[in-house]
Legacy VTK file of the C-alpha trace (Angstrom):
# vtk DataFile Version 3.0
C-alpha trace
ASCII
DATASET POLYDATA
POINTS 634 float
-13.703 22.424 -0.552
-10.834 22.855 -2.698
-11.476 23.645 -6.555
-9.125 22.664 -9.346
-8.194 24.119 -12.844
-6.104 22.197 -15.219
-2.554 22.281 -16.693
0.141 20.003 -18.125
3.507 19.021 -16.551
6.231 16.942 -18.280
8.022 14.244 -16.640
11.270 12.658 -18.582
13.466 10.273 -18.086
16.405 8.551 -19.986
13.894 5.820 -21.515
10.606 7.518 -21.575
8.572 10.680 -21.231
5.372 10.603 -19.485
2.844 13.593 -19.580
0.760 13.798 -16.502
-2.311 15.606 -15.888
-1.925 18.035 -12.905
-4.170 20.375 -10.722
-3.578 23.597 -9.021
-5.743 24.169 -5.838
-6.816 27.344 -4.014
-7.138 26.882 -0.100
-10.014 28.590 1.727
-8.587 27.994 5.204
-5.652 29.676 6.968
-6.247 27.727 10.457
-2.880 26.448 12.056
-2.540 22.955 13.681
-5.764 22.032 15.375
-7.636 18.968 16.759
-8.683 18.153 13.127
-5.488 18.537 11.339
-3.834 21.491 9.826
-4.813 23.562 6.876
-2.443 25.592 4.882
-2.798 28.973 3.217
-0.544 29.538 -0.067
1.113 32.471 1.474
2.358 30.948 4.924
5.330 29.297 3.294
5.287 26.316 5.754
4.645 22.534 5.022
1.936 21.645 6.978
1.169 18.744 9.508
-1.899 17.409 7.901
-4.486 14.829 8.743
-6.059 12.684 5.726
-8.999 15.280 5.354
-6.708 18.035 4.173
-3.473 16.266 3.135
-4.146 16.711 -0.555
-4.256 20.646 -0.710
-1.530 20.932 1.736
0.748 18.720 -0.079
0.314 20.813 -3.255
1.294 23.781 -1.370
4.129 22.507 0.597
6.720 24.567 -1.017
8.784 26.534 1.603
9.742 29.996 0.383
13.531 30.269 1.693
16.414 31.902 0.005
18.916 28.994 0.650
17.041 26.772 -1.654
18.952 26.025 -4.870
17.329 26.397 -8.181
17.334 22.493 -8.713
15.853 22.132 -5.169
13.046 24.463 -6.166
12.289 22.741 -9.479
12.272 18.917 -7.730
9.816 20.439 -4.955
7.345 22.013 -7.589
7.715 18.702 -9.572
6.495 16.782 -6.463
3.928 19.013 -5.447
2.410 18.935 -8.907
2.652 15.250 -8.878
0.806 15.110 -5.793
-1.935 17.379 -7.095
-2.149 14.921 -10.345
-2.599 12.091 -8.178
-5.396 13.788 -6.017
-7.566 15.258 -9.070
-10.272 12.797 -9.729
-12.526 14.827 -11.892
-13.809 17.949 -10.178
-13.234 18.649 -6.250
-12.366 17.083 -3.162
-14.939 17.584 -0.288
-14.307 17.992 3.305
-14.349 14.319 4.145
-11.438 13.853 1.797
-13.971 11.877 -0.838
-13.593 12.933 -4.426
-16.761 13.461 -6.450
-16.966 15.198 -9.940
-20.525 16.411 -10.128
-23.691 17.115 -8.513
-24.618 13.713 -8.123
-21.834 13.079 -5.833
-23.604 15.373 -3.375
-26.843 13.442 -3.779
-25.192 10.427 -3.232
-23.580 11.668 0.020
-26.731 12.723 1.427
-28.412 9.268 0.800
-25.339 7.631 2.209
-25.742 9.229 5.530
-25.865 6.720 8.360
-29.452 5.508 9.456
-28.435 6.134 13.371
-31.637 4.601 14.476
-31.198 1.476 12.695
-27.560 1.413 13.583
-28.530 1.327 17.199
-30.702 -1.338 16.681
-28.191 -3.401 15.065
-25.486 -2.707 17.590
-27.725 -4.560 20.163
-28.289 -7.605 18.153
-27.028 -10.982 19.244
-24.487 -12.500 16.620
-26.953 -15.125 15.681
-29.575 -12.403 14.643
-26.899 -10.292 12.973
-25.763 -13.278 11.018
-29.701 -14.117 10.146
-30.165 -10.336 9.001
-27.104 -10.478 6.813
-28.162 -13.606 5.131
-31.538 -11.880 4.389
-29.751 -8.878 2.709
-27.852 -11.488 0.505
-31.026 -13.191 -0.314
-33.240 -10.143 -0.969
-30.539 -7.623 -2.297
-29.134 -8.768 -5.787
-25.693 -8.116 -6.838
-25.558 -5.012 -9.242
-22.327 -3.936 -11.102
-21.687 -0.452 -10.035
-20.702 1.128 -13.482
-18.569 4.453 -14.129
-18.636 5.492 -17.789
-15.501 7.659 -19.327
-16.472 11.144 -20.616
-15.696 12.740 -24.133
-13.902 15.939 -23.830
-14.800 18.765 -26.103
-17.365 21.848 -26.027
-19.636 19.752 -23.875
-18.366 17.011 -21.699
-20.460 13.840 -21.911
-20.502 10.347 -20.736
-20.632 7.637 -23.187
-20.564 3.659 -23.465
-17.049 2.465 -24.261
-16.277 -1.199 -25.685
-13.835 -2.188 -22.629
-13.855 -1.987 -19.083
-12.067 -2.975 -16.067
-13.518 -4.483 -12.551
-12.241 -2.702 -9.472
-12.364 -4.752 -6.174
-12.592 -3.025 -3.026
-11.520 0.389 -4.472
-11.549 2.684 -1.663
-8.051 4.677 -1.497
-7.827 8.164 -3.233
-4.295 7.465 -4.215
-4.427 3.853 -4.956
-7.637 2.319 -6.485
-9.516 5.393 -7.122
-6.669 6.823 -9.040
-6.461 3.860 -11.175
-10.168 3.865 -11.767
-10.225 7.755 -12.626
-7.301 7.288 -15.039
-8.823 4.117 -16.618
-11.827 6.230 -17.483
-10.239 9.853 -18.374
-6.876 8.371 -20.086
-7.831 5.175 -21.677
-11.543 5.595 -22.330
-12.762 2.548 -20.622
-15.437 1.599 -18.185
-15.094 0.923 -14.469
-17.113 -1.697 -12.435
-16.790 -0.808 -8.731
-17.249 -4.111 -6.556
-16.852 -5.328 -3.191
-15.507 -8.513 -1.642
-17.286 -10.793 0.439
-14.864 -10.129 3.258
-15.260 -6.288 3.017
-19.277 -6.617 2.817
-18.880 -8.377 6.256
-16.777 -5.841 7.644
-18.963 -2.856 6.782
-21.705 -4.674 8.077
-20.417 -6.149 11.157
-18.073 -3.426 12.532
-19.403 -0.179 10.851
-23.307 -1.295 10.661
-23.630 -0.389 7.143
-26.207 -2.294 4.818
-26.340 0.096 1.721
-23.457 -1.380 0.222
-25.050 -4.954 -0.275
-26.072 -4.534 -3.703
-22.329 -3.320 -4.366
-20.894 -6.923 -3.715
-19.534 -9.434 -6.281
-22.280 -11.973 -7.390
-22.056 -15.410 -5.618
-19.005 -17.042 -7.352
-20.416 -20.283 -6.579
-23.924 -19.394 -8.670
-23.152 -19.670 -12.372
-26.576 -18.066 -13.317
-25.795 -15.172 -10.739
-22.530 -14.493 -12.484
-23.781 -14.456 -15.728
-26.741 -12.360 -14.863
-24.344 -9.786 -13.120
-22.026 -9.943 -16.115
-24.907 -9.120 -18.640
-25.874 -5.958 -16.566
-22.362 -4.511 -17.436
-22.408 -2.300 -20.974
-18.807 -3.164 -21.875
-16.389 -6.190 -22.087
-14.342 -6.737 -19.078
-10.612 -7.179 -19.953
-9.015 -7.261 -16.547
-9.547 -7.002 -12.698
-7.700 -5.071 -10.086
-7.845 -5.653 -6.579
-6.754 -3.066 -4.038
-7.203 -5.015 -0.634
-5.354 -8.022 0.740
-8.502 -9.403 1.885
-10.162 -9.612 -1.634
-7.202 -11.069 -3.862
-8.514 -14.629 -3.769
-12.047 -13.399 -4.379
-10.903 -11.356 -7.274
-8.774 -14.337 -8.683
-12.005 -16.431 -8.577
-14.082 -13.750 -10.161
-11.718 -13.625 -13.059
-12.060 -17.235 -13.573
-15.881 -16.903 -13.402
-15.689 -14.234 -16.148
-13.532 -16.284 -18.451
-10.318 -13.952 -18.433
-8.204 -17.039 -17.709
-6.162 -18.029 -19.392
-6.360 -16.163 -22.596
-6.915 -12.624 -20.835
-4.905 -10.301 -18.303
-5.584 -12.913 -15.498
-3.385 -15.434 -13.604
-6.124 -17.888 -12.577
-6.443 -18.903 -8.899
-3.506 -19.747 -6.699
-3.627 -19.986 -2.730
0.031 -19.814 -2.742
0.262 -15.963 -3.526
-1.467 -15.408 -0.182
-0.547 -18.483 2.104
2.814 -17.979 3.531
3.574 -21.625 4.062
2.567 -22.725 0.683
4.339 -19.815 -0.937
7.755 -20.883 0.411
7.055 -24.534 -0.438
6.452 -23.772 -4.179
9.821 -21.763 -4.299
11.613 -24.380 -2.797
10.204 -26.869 -5.443
11.587 -24.446 -7.950
15.253 -24.609 -6.544
14.950 -21.168 -4.763
16.598 -20.514 -1.303
13.841 -20.442 1.250
13.594 -20.097 4.999
13.289 -23.434 6.958
9.480 -23.755 7.957
6.610 -26.020 9.294
3.005 -25.853 10.043
2.434 -26.851 13.497
-1.175 -28.045 14.870
0.138 -28.426 18.530
2.166 -26.553 20.922
4.366 -29.676 21.257
5.015 -29.763 17.603
5.774 -25.876 17.566
8.371 -26.374 20.616
10.031 -29.327 18.856
10.519 -27.451 15.741
11.861 -24.289 17.286
14.132 -26.187 19.690
15.472 -28.950 17.725
15.691 -27.419 14.037
16.098 -23.852 14.717
18.160 -24.191 18.065
16.030 -21.819 20.270
17.001 -21.918 23.791
14.857 -22.343 26.807
15.375 -18.715 27.864
16.560 -15.376 26.665
19.517 -15.139 28.580
20.869 -18.624 27.104
20.438 -16.890 23.359
22.736 -13.993 24.027
24.663 -11.968 26.688
21.673 -9.351 26.277
18.522 -9.907 27.599
17.173 -6.443 26.089
13.906 -6.830 24.291
15.427 -4.366 21.559
18.730 -6.194 21.282
19.021 -8.482 18.275
22.775 -9.464 18.012
23.796 -11.279 14.649
24.343 -14.463 16.332
21.176 -14.676 18.037
18.842 -17.449 17.091
15.214 -16.196 16.207
12.185 -18.233 15.433
9.305 -16.237 13.349
5.776 -17.318 14.384
2.608 -16.244 12.609
-0.603 -17.114 10.828
-0.397 -18.375 7.364
-2.141 -15.481 6.261
-1.959 -11.798 7.398
-1.508 -8.217 6.741
1.058 -5.517 7.983
2.974 -7.936 10.242
-0.113 -8.452 12.221
0.442 -10.939 14.767
4.024 -11.778 13.708
6.155 -12.759 16.706
10.096 -12.770 16.588
10.901 -15.310 19.292
14.253 -16.001 21.028
13.201 -18.379 23.654
10.959 -21.424 23.992
8.675 -19.642 26.289
8.260 -16.883 23.768
7.451 -19.242 21.106
5.040 -20.876 23.525
3.278 -17.511 24.156
3.211 -16.696 20.474
1.781 -19.933 19.515
-1.022 -19.485 21.987
-1.982 -16.054 20.930
-2.483 -17.213 17.245
-3.910 -20.773 17.468
-7.735 -20.838 17.088
-8.054 -17.280 16.509
-10.091 -16.259 13.282
-8.039 -16.275 9.995
-7.545 -13.206 8.122
-9.747 -12.444 5.109
-11.936 -15.163 6.207
-15.750 -15.119 5.215
-16.717 -18.615 6.617
-15.528 -18.240 10.202
-12.423 -20.457 9.330
-9.869 -20.437 12.258
-6.075 -20.647 12.571
-5.922 -24.366 13.178
-2.362 -24.398 12.127
0.332 -21.884 13.014
3.466 -20.918 10.865
6.905 -21.463 12.407
10.051 -20.069 10.147
13.583 -19.621 10.279
14.435 -15.682 10.705
15.979 -14.390 7.470
18.945 -11.961 8.368
20.367 -9.420 6.113
19.215 -6.262 4.379
15.302 -6.359 3.464
14.161 -4.818 0.351
10.888 -4.126 -1.209
10.599 -4.694 -5.028
7.728 -3.178 -6.729
6.869 -4.855 -9.903
4.289 -4.436 -12.670
3.911 -7.524 -15.103
2.631 -7.685 -18.552
1.873 -11.123 -20.001
4.931 -12.359 -18.166
7.335 -9.678 -18.563
8.252 -8.093 -15.430
9.345 -4.448 -15.099
10.667 -3.028 -11.776
8.524 -0.047 -10.948
10.706 1.128 -7.761
13.142 -0.696 -5.392
12.934 0.112 -1.657
15.015 -0.484 1.405
13.316 -0.803 4.695
14.646 0.807 7.744
13.339 -1.338 10.807
14.850 -0.472 14.047
14.364 -2.149 17.558
12.461 0.355 19.598
9.918 0.640 22.309
10.274 -3.035 23.423
9.574 -4.138 19.757
12.447 -5.867 17.802
11.542 -4.262 14.152
9.540 -0.858 13.911
9.430 0.875 10.616
11.392 4.186 10.530
11.613 4.569 6.659
11.167 3.086 3.348
13.895 4.448 1.141
14.146 4.420 -2.784
17.234 2.688 -3.870
19.143 3.275 -7.181
19.844 -0.129 -9.073
22.680 0.881 -11.328
25.641 3.520 -11.519
23.850 6.135 -13.429
22.774 7.738 -9.832
26.124 9.162 -8.664
28.569 7.910 -11.623
30.537 5.913 -8.847
30.553 2.203 -8.418
28.208 1.242 -5.492
29.059 -2.108 -3.682
25.401 -2.400 -2.849
24.457 -2.647 -6.496
24.775 -6.312 -6.636
22.677 -6.798 -3.598
19.803 -4.676 -5.101
20.071 -6.606 -8.426
19.831 -10.025 -6.767
16.822 -8.521 -4.841
15.022 -7.727 -8.138
15.984 -10.991 -9.794
14.628 -12.919 -6.782
11.478 -11.362 -6.624
10.849 -11.778 -10.485
11.825 -15.612 -10.187
9.495 -15.968 -7.346
6.553 -14.286 -9.471
7.266 -16.746 -12.365
7.177 -19.718 -9.690
3.939 -18.528 -8.314
2.393 -17.982 -12.003
2.133 -14.207 -11.946
1.971 -12.931 -15.378
-0.209 -9.856 -14.908
-0.727 -7.051 -12.935
1.097 -5.052 -9.734
3.005 -6.724 -6.845
4.856 -5.811 -3.823
7.461 -8.156 -3.037
9.958 -8.245 0.141
13.227 -9.740 -0.138
15.879 -10.294 2.366
19.476 -10.341 0.755
22.471 -11.429 3.069
25.840 -10.589 2.172
27.800 -11.239 5.500
29.440 -14.336 4.110
32.597 -13.840 2.064
32.127 -14.567 -1.519
28.727 -15.455 -1.050
25.407 -13.582 -1.411
22.104 -15.281 -0.752
18.365 -14.095 -1.219
15.344 -15.171 0.229
11.895 -14.230 -0.346
9.772 -12.986 2.607
6.560 -12.540 0.931
4.888 -11.577 -2.534
1.760 -9.474 -2.366
-0.214 -9.290 -5.542
-1.431 -5.583 -4.996
0.010 -1.965 -4.599
2.586 -0.781 -2.126
0.591 0.310 0.546
2.113 3.842 1.061
1.492 6.803 -0.801
4.283 6.147 -3.160
3.304 7.566 -6.529
4.290 11.283 -5.902
7.755 10.122 -4.629
8.237 7.669 -7.638
7.103 10.244 -10.423
9.522 12.658 -8.820
12.326 10.604 -8.341
12.086 7.919 -11.273
9.825 9.716 -13.726
6.697 7.301 -13.740
4.987 5.134 -11.069
3.407 1.885 -10.617
0.022 2.915 -10.995
0.302 3.906 -14.379
2.494 1.336 -15.446
-0.407 -1.374 -14.441
-2.696 0.509 -16.502
-0.445 0.579 -19.664
-0.043 -3.334 -19.085
-3.766 -3.963 -18.868
-5.298 -1.354 -21.211
-2.352 -0.128 -23.518
-2.970 -2.697 -26.317
-6.680 -1.820 -26.647
-7.526 -0.647 -30.160
-9.874 1.871 -29.294
-8.098 4.109 -27.076
-8.966 7.819 -27.552
-6.098 9.728 -29.218
-6.948 13.077 -27.441
-5.439 11.517 -24.295
-2.413 9.948 -25.612
-0.389 12.360 -23.486
-1.720 10.846 -20.458
-0.510 7.380 -20.969
2.551 5.462 -20.572
4.071 3.394 -23.361
4.889 -0.107 -21.867
7.198 -0.953 -24.372
9.156 2.390 -23.712
9.806 1.409 -20.166
12.919 -0.093 -18.728
13.041 -3.194 -16.904
14.961 -1.704 -14.282
14.123 2.024 -13.229
16.854 4.664 -13.368
16.451 6.847 -10.009
17.452 10.436 -10.467
16.626 11.858 -6.937
17.091 10.626 -3.557
13.452 9.946 -2.244
12.158 8.174 1.094
8.900 7.780 3.227
9.750 8.453 6.913
7.431 6.822 9.373
7.256 8.880 12.679
7.542 6.768 15.678
5.935 7.801 18.896
8.057 6.740 21.916
5.771 7.686 24.786
2.666 6.873 26.251
-0.003 9.425 27.722
-2.030 12.745 26.630
-0.335 14.956 24.299
0.123 18.277 25.446
2.681 19.767 22.956
4.065 18.685 19.518
7.820 19.496 19.392
10.431 20.103 16.558
7.592 20.787 13.919
9.134 23.696 12.687
12.692 22.451 12.544
11.444 19.596 10.384
9.353 21.583 8.242
12.549 23.774 7.538
14.723 20.758 6.557
15.613 21.068 2.769
14.541 17.562 2.024
11.155 17.615 3.362
8.521 18.246 0.875
5.234 16.706 2.544
4.384 15.816 6.266
1.351 14.253 7.961
0.795 13.693 11.677
-2.228 11.385 12.205
-5.460 13.061 13.906
-4.784 10.320 16.966
-1.236 11.810 17.640
-2.318 15.423 17.780
-2.227 17.774 21.066
-5.403 16.698 23.523
-5.017 12.891 22.109
-3.950 9.965 24.261
-1.047 7.872 22.578
1.046 4.717 23.019
4.430 3.895 21.655
4.717 2.913 18.001
5.099 -0.889 17.765
4.400 -1.723 14.205
3.362 0.188 10.867
-0.293 0.148 12.232
0.619 2.082 15.091
2.903 4.837 13.623
2.210 8.500 14.246
2.376 10.039 10.741
4.737 10.185 7.735
6.801 12.356 5.972
8.142 12.319 2.194
11.678 13.345 1.434
13.363 14.132 -1.725
16.728 15.690 -2.751
19.507 15.559 -5.228
22.016 15.985 -2.794
22.880 12.586 -1.304
24.346 14.167 1.853
21.879 16.749 2.543
19.109 14.061 2.127
21.052 11.797 4.515
21.556 14.553 6.999
17.964 15.379 6.947
16.776 11.874 7.584
18.914 11.114 10.364
17.870 14.426 11.944
14.188 13.527 11.652
14.861 10.161 13.355
16.956 11.797 16.092
14.008 14.038 17.059
11.226 11.416 17.116
11.888 10.594 20.702
11.018 14.063 21.637
8.201 15.000 19.073
5.425 13.936 21.312
5.040 15.637 24.651
2.853 14.037 27.230
1.612 14.879 30.589
LINES 1 635
634 0 1 2 3 4 5 6 7 8 9 10 11 12 13 14 15 16 17 18 19 20 21 22 23 24 25 26 27 28 29 30 31 32 33 34 35 36 37 38 39 40 41 42 43 44 45 46 47 48 49 50 51 52 53 54 55 56 57 58 59 60 61 62 63 64 65 66 67 68 69 70 71 72 73 74 75 76 77 78 79 80 81 82 83 84 85 86 87 88 89 90 91 92 93 94 95 96 97 98 99 100 101 102 103 104 105 106 107 108 109 110 111 112 113 114 115 116 117 118 119 120 121 122 123 124 125 126 127 128 129 130 131 132 133 134 135 136 137 138 139 140 141 142 143 144 145 146 147 148 149 150 151 152 153 154 155 156 157 158 159 160 161 162 163 164 165 166 167 168 169 170 171 172 173 174 175 176 177 178 179 180 181 182 183 184 185 186 187 188 189 190 191 192 193 194 195 196 197 198 199 200 201 202 203 204 205 206 207 208 209 210 211 212 213 214 215 216 217 218 219 220 221 222 223 224 225 226 227 228 229 230 231 232 233 234 235 236 237 238 239 240 241 242 243 244 245 246 247 248 249 250 251 252 253 254 255 256 257 258 259 260 261 262 263 264 265 266 267 268 269 270 271 272 273 274 275 276 277 278 279 280 281 282 283 284 285 286 287 288 289 290 291 292 293 294 295 296 297 298 299 300 301 302 303 304 305 306 307 308 309 310 311 312 313 314 315 316 317 318 319 320 321 322 323 324 325 326 327 328 329 330 331 332 333 334 335 336 337 338 339 340 341 342 343 344 345 346 347 348 349 350 351 352 353 354 355 356 357 358 359 360 361 362 363 364 365 366 367 368 369 370 371 372 373 374 375 376 377 378 379 380 381 382 383 384 385 386 387 388 389 390 391 392 393 394 395 396 397 398 399 400 401 402 403 404 405 406 407 408 409 410 411 412 413 414 415 416 417 418 419 420 421 422 423 424 425 426 427 428 429 430 431 432 433 434 435 436 437 438 439 440 441 442 443 444 445 446 447 448 449 450 451 452 453 454 455 456 457 458 459 460 461 462 463 464 465 466 467 468 469 470 471 472 473 474 475 476 477 478 479 480 481 482 483 484 485 486 487 488 489 490 491 492 493 494 495 496 497 498 499 500 501 502 503 504 505 506 507 508 509 510 511 512 513 514 515 516 517 518 519 520 521 522 523 524 525 526 527 528 529 530 531 532 533 534 535 536 537 538 539 540 541 542 543 544 545 546 547 548 549 550 551 552 553 554 555 556 557 558 559 560 561 562 563 564 565 566 567 568 569 570 571 572 573 574 575 576 577 578 579 580 581 582 583 584 585 586 587 588 589 590 591 592 593 594 595 596 597 598 599 600 601 602 603 604 605 606 607 608 609 610 611 612 613 614 615 616 617 618 619 620 621 622 623 624 625 626 627 628 629 630 631 632 633
């Protein structure tokens, strides 16, 4: 257990100053790397290799004591680690399981939530029909009850109180995304929080995890008006906004907002399937006059083969497509067809096909399979085929308040062909959007501005007027005097990486605090004593000013087998730009590993920050060069 005390740290930018509540931890474990991860004592002077269970404390103590560090480097590391501490503090202590609890009641709840192994074993042996019958019984017999959390008054005695307003958090489970938003909503804005589970997540916990205690935390049946109103009447404050953390719950969250009457006059965008369905999404953008990829929905293999060959010019074999048949070779002139479901997450089941035989294989692997985020046993009866968009891929994180879009961060993806896969994430790097970063003109600036503008236009076309979005745009500047941008997709949720410490250190604020300011900043009953914890929306710029180089490096495993040694860890820790590092438990010594093929199978991550661009780039490249040798297998 790590105990926290409190202090204040100031982050200033050219347009706004944001005060953030941060914590300092004391570690009680001095063990080196072990099967469960690594712990770090404050005096050992190393950046640890961590697992999620201890990443919180280790990130805070990730300051290397080395005489070669400049004063500016020391300051930015202290700022980063303090920011991580702030993002992790959630009202008390962090337990050994990585869960955050603020009082003794948390311990009691954890005791009550321990699995009933006897019932779980029985459930595992049930037939699918019997499991469905039991699940329906739970829905019938266990009413949906809002799980409300109240804010606290600070003074001589801390006490909870019932506020006038609150927000609904759907599928809130990540400590550095949803849990942080919920905590700051209560502590900084003095509003209540209702935690609710989407129907999809309820089914996942039941069918995959054998959990049943969560049924009362589900949303009310949105088809039953009386049940929705009964659920609403149990909430002791007015709901003003809904935030959904998961991809799978986004549609239900939109419908819940409609049922609660938040649309059109509240902080809600109504329901639009085009915000999730990739085919409908591009169709809407095309109708609005935006550049989009060529696409079609195919119900049959014959339709897919016809579109791929006649519309996209995909040849019968790889050899006909280019002089190279390498799986990891993608020359600029190569024709590629993207085959994927209409809905998905994390590039799951997305295929880049260079021949008709690959198109056939990809189509068959998707057609008829369960649809992502379905609760009604829907199947992928149609498969989406699209033209492959070429260029530089950007991720634009945007927060929107009543139709006003503000970019929280712009990132560039570093995806490389490796391990037989065409595109594997190696890095996600913060990008400056103007010339203030170095004072020198940057030819990429027009490209970055176009990426931001394209994302904003797409949000307008899809009716997004509130909340956070993570948008991916491909910009092609290969043609002389012509630059084009095409939306890959929008996602009406947060960027699914631990971005906030990086952007808070490099930009001065983060999208999580921005969305709170958008949803709650205009309430008339905000506590004056926590003004310093809140952002002023009107003071935030439309485009952020990046003060430091920053990146998330995704560790790629290049081997298959049982890990017998981790190499180059000390060298990586000693790099001046590295401020945090985590190797996932499944890639530590003694574990059986496979090569990384996508973002879901990466081996860990690092955070890099440096004010010296040359040093930053050198450290980044060195880490990538070391990746093939990091994991030694027998």
